[in-house]
C-alpha positions as CSV (number, residue, x, y, z in Angstrom):
1,M,6.8,-4.6,0.8
2,N,5.6,-7.7,2.9
3,L,7.4,-10.2,4.9
4,S,5.6,-13.0,3.1
5,S,7.2,-12.0,-0.2
6,L,10.7,-12.0,1.2
7,S,13.0,-14.9,0.2
8,L,14.9,-14.8,3.6
9,F,14.9,-18.7,3.6
10,P,15.4,-19.9,0.0
11,G,14.4,-23.6,-0.3
12,L,12.3,-23.7,2.8
13,N,9.1,-24.4,0.9
14,K,10.5,-26.3,-2.2
15,K,9.1,-29.6,-0.8
16,K,5.3,-29.8,-0.8
17,Q,4.2,-30.9,2.6
18,Q,1.0,-32.8,3.7
19,F,-1.1,-31.4,6.3
20,A,-4.4,-32.8,8.1
21,V,-6.5,-30.5,9.9
22,I,-8.9,-32.1,12.3
23,G,-11.8,-30.0,13.3
24,L,-13.4,-27.4,10.8
25,G,-14.4,-24.6,13.1
26,R,-13.2,-21.1,12.4
27,F,-9.7,-21.8,13.3
28,G,-9.5,-25.1,11.4
29,R,-11.0,-23.6,8.3
30,A,-8.7,-20.7,8.5
31,A,-5.7,-23.2,8.7
32,C,-7.1,-25.1,5.7
33,Q,-7.4,-22.1,3.6
34,A,-3.9,-20.6,4.4
35,L,-2.2,-23.9,3.7
36,H,-4.2,-24.7,0.5
37,Q,-3.5,-21.1,-0.8
38,A,0.2,-21.8,0.0
39,G,0.2,-24.6,-2.4
40,Q,0.3,-27.4,0.3
41,E,-1.6,-30.6,0.3
42,V,-4.4,-30.3,2.8
43,L,-7.0,-32.8,4.2
44,G,-9.8,-31.3,6.4
45,T,-11.9,-33.4,8.6
46,D,-14.7,-33.0,11.1
47,I,-17.4,-35.1,12.7
48,D,-19.9,-32.5,11.5
49,E,-21.0,-33.3,7.9
50,K,-22.2,-29.7,7.2
51,R,-18.7,-28.2,8.1
52,V,-17.2,-30.7,5.8
53,A,-19.5,-29.8,2.9
54,E,-18.7,-26.1,3.5
55,V,-15.1,-26.7,3.1
56,V,-15.6,-28.9,-0.1
57,N,-18.0,-26.4,-1.7
58,N,-15.6,-23.4,-1.1
59,Q,-12.6,-25.5,-2.1
60,W,-10.8,-24.5,1.1
61,A,-8.7,-27.7,1.0
62,A,-7.8,-30.4,-1.5
63,H,-9.8,-33.0,0.3
64,A,-12.3,-33.0,3.2
65,L,-14.1,-35.9,4.9
66,Q,-16.4,-36.7,7.9
67,L,-14.9,-38.8,10.6
68,D,-14.8,-39.3,14.3
69,S,-11.3,-38.4,15.4
70,T,-11.5,-40.1,18.6
71,D,-11.6,-43.4,16.7
72,P,-8.2,-44.5,15.9
73,M,-9.4,-46.9,13.3
74,A,-11.3,-44.1,11.5
75,L,-8.1,-42.0,11.5
76,K,-6.1,-44.9,10.2
77,E,-8.5,-45.7,7.3
78,A,-8.5,-42.0,6.2
79,G,-4.7,-42.1,6.1
80,I,-4.2,-39.4,8.8
81,Y,-1.2,-41.3,10.2
82,E,0.7,-40.8,7.0
83,F,0.7,-37.1,7.0
84,D,3.7,-35.0,7.8
85,T,1.8,-32.5,10.2
86,V,-1.5,-33.0,11.8
87,I,-3.3,-29.9,13.2
88,I,-5.8,-30.7,16.0
89,A,-8.2,-27.8,15.9
90,I,-10.9,-29.1,18.4
91,G,-10.1,-26.4,20.9
92,N,-13.5,-26.2,22.6
93,Y,-14.0,-29.9,23.2
94,L,-11.3,-30.7,25.6
95,Q,-11.9,-34.5,25.9
96,E,-12.1,-35.1,22.1
97,S,-9.1,-32.8,21.6
98,I,-6.9,-34.7,24.0
99,I,-8.0,-38.2,22.8
100,T,-7.4,-37.2,19.2
101,T,-3.8,-35.8,20.0
102,L,-3.0,-39.1,21.7
103,N,-4.4,-41.1,18.8
104,V,-2.1,-39.4,16.2
105,K,0.9,-39.3,18.5
106,E,0.8,-43.0,19.4
107,A,0.4,-43.8,15.7
108,G,3.7,-42.0,15.0
109,V,2.8,-38.7,13.3
110,A,6.0,-36.5,13.3
111,T,4.4,-33.2,14.1
112,V,1.2,-32.6,15.9
113,V,0.1,-29.0,16.5
114,A,-3.0,-28.6,18.8
115,K,-5.3,-25.8,19.6
116,A,-5.8,-25.1,23.4
117,S,-8.6,-23.1,25.0
118,S,-6.9,-22.7,28.4
119,E,-3.7,-23.1,30.1
120,V,-4.7,-26.3,31.6
121,H,-5.9,-27.7,28.4
122,G,-2.5,-26.8,26.8
123,K,-0.6,-28.6,29.6
124,L,-2.8,-31.7,29.1
125,L,-2.1,-31.7,25.3
126,K,1.6,-31.4,26.0
127,R,1.5,-34.3,28.3
128,V,-0.2,-36.6,25.7
129,G,2.5,-35.7,23.0
130,A,1.5,-32.6,21.2
131,D,4.6,-31.0,19.6
132,Q,3.1,-27.5,19.6
133,V,0.3,-26.0,21.4
134,V,-1.3,-22.7,20.2
135,F,-3.8,-20.4,21.8
136,P,-5.4,-18.5,18.8
137,E,-7.6,-16.3,21.0
138,N,-4.6,-15.1,23.1
139,E,-2.5,-14.6,20.0
140,A,-5.1,-12.5,18.3
141,G,-5.4,-10.4,21.3
142,Y,-1.7,-9.7,21.5
143,A,-1.6,-9.1,17.7
144,L,-4.5,-6.6,18.1
145,A,-2.7,-4.9,21.0
146,R,0.5,-4.6,19.0
147,A,-1.2,-3.2,15.9
148,L,-2.9,-0.5,18.1
149,T,0.1,0.4,20.1
150,K,2.8,-0.1,17.4
151,P,1.2,0.9,14.1
152,S,4.7,1.4,12.6
153,I,5.2,-2.4,12.6
154,L,3.8,-3.4,9.3
155,D,4.4,-7.1,9.6
156,R,5.8,-9.7,12.0
157,F,7.0,-13.1,11.7
158,E,7.7,-15.0,15.0
159,L,10.6,-17.3,14.8
160,D,9.8,-18.6,18.3
161,P,8.3,-17.1,21.4
162,Q,11.3,-14.9,22.2
163,H,12.5,-13.8,18.5
164,S,10.9,-12.2,15.6
165,I,11.5,-10.7,12.2
166,V,9.6,-7.6,11.8
167,E,8.9,-5.1,9.0
168,I,9.0,-1.4,10.3
169,V,8.2,2.0,9.0
170,I,11.2,4.1,9.8
171,P,10.3,6.7,12.4
172,E,11.1,10.3,12.7
173,D,13.6,9.6,15.5
174,F,15.7,7.6,13.2
175,H,15.6,10.1,10.2
176,N,18.9,10.9,8.7
177,K,20.8,8.8,11.3
178,S,23.0,5.9,10.1
179,I,22.4,2.3,11.3
180,G,25.8,2.4,13.1
181,E,24.9,5.8,14.8
182,L,21.6,4.3,16.1
183,Q,23.6,1.4,17.7
184,L,20.6,-1.0,17.1
185,R,22.8,-4.0,17.8
186,S,24.5,-2.8,21.0
187,R,21.5,-1.1,22.4
188,Y,18.7,-3.4,21.4
189,G,20.4,-6.6,20.1
190,L,18.8,-6.1,16.7
191,N,20.3,-6.7,13.3
192,V,19.0,-4.9,10.1
193,L,18.3,-7.4,7.4
194,A,17.1,-5.0,4.8
195,I,16.1,-1.6,3.9
196,C,13.3,-0.6,1.3
197,G,12.9,2.8,0.0
198,D,12.2,4.5,-3.4
199,R,11.3,1.0,-4.6
200,K,14.9,-0.1,-4.1
201,F,15.7,-3.1,-1.9
202,N,19.0,-3.0,0.0
203,V,19.7,-6.4,1.7
204,N,22.3,-6.5,4.5
205,P,22.9,-2.7,4.5
206,S,26.0,-1.0,5.5
207,P,26.3,0.5,9.1
208,D,27.1,3.8,7.3
209,L,23.7,3.8,5.4
210,K,21.5,6.7,6.7
211,L,17.8,6.0,7.3
212,Q,15.0,7.9,5.8
213,K,11.7,8.3,7.7
214,G,8.9,6.7,5.9
215,A,11.1,4.0,4.3
216,V,10.8,0.5,5.5
217,M,13.5,-1.6,7.4
218,V,13.4,-5.3,8.2
219,V,15.1,-6.3,11.6
220,I,15.6,-9.6,13.4
221,G,16.0,-9.9,17.2
222,E,14.3,-10.5,20.5
223,T,10.6,-9.6,20.4
224,K,10.8,-7.8,23.6
225,A,13.6,-5.4,22.3
226,I,11.7,-4.8,19.1
227,D,8.8,-3.6,21.1
228,E,11.0,-1.4,23.1
229,L,12.0,0.7,19.9
230,P,10.8,4.3,19.8
231,L,8.1,3.6,17.2
């Protein structure tokens, strides 16, 4: 079972969205691939012709083109301002990143997500209008640390910086104890969304349900509380 296959939010992805990814380094290419594979409309752009050609040749996006994103007219002619979401993936070039973010926000793009290489860079991106700032290197480091220290957590979906939905292998400490007995809600502030065992999927399980080690449960709550579970 994988969180990506759970229909926890039916209808969320019914409408195909349009994404533009500016900057086709490793982070930008990964964003293009993931969005394209999810069936979204994706345009990748970069000032480097070789990077654009790589995306086209590997079919990592529906469209890709070369342009200078610091030039507002080039962005307009490419139709970037008409996209639902623009991802600025030029994290290692601070000036170009900030100017591009300013360009697309001033043109009225609804959602702008920008990659930052440092805390100061992130603050500057917020100042010029970025709706969301991401730190891929930091997040990858945290994800690795969690995977090494909490191997029972199979998958994690962060709702926001404080809350997550996680898929957990039920540990020995929980074996043959009911959800109510474990007091997950009162002790940790967590709610059990589903239990999966013996190929059976139990959504919104009863508090009287006894858990079996090795089965899988999906819980929602504060990320800090989830990390405090005896896993």
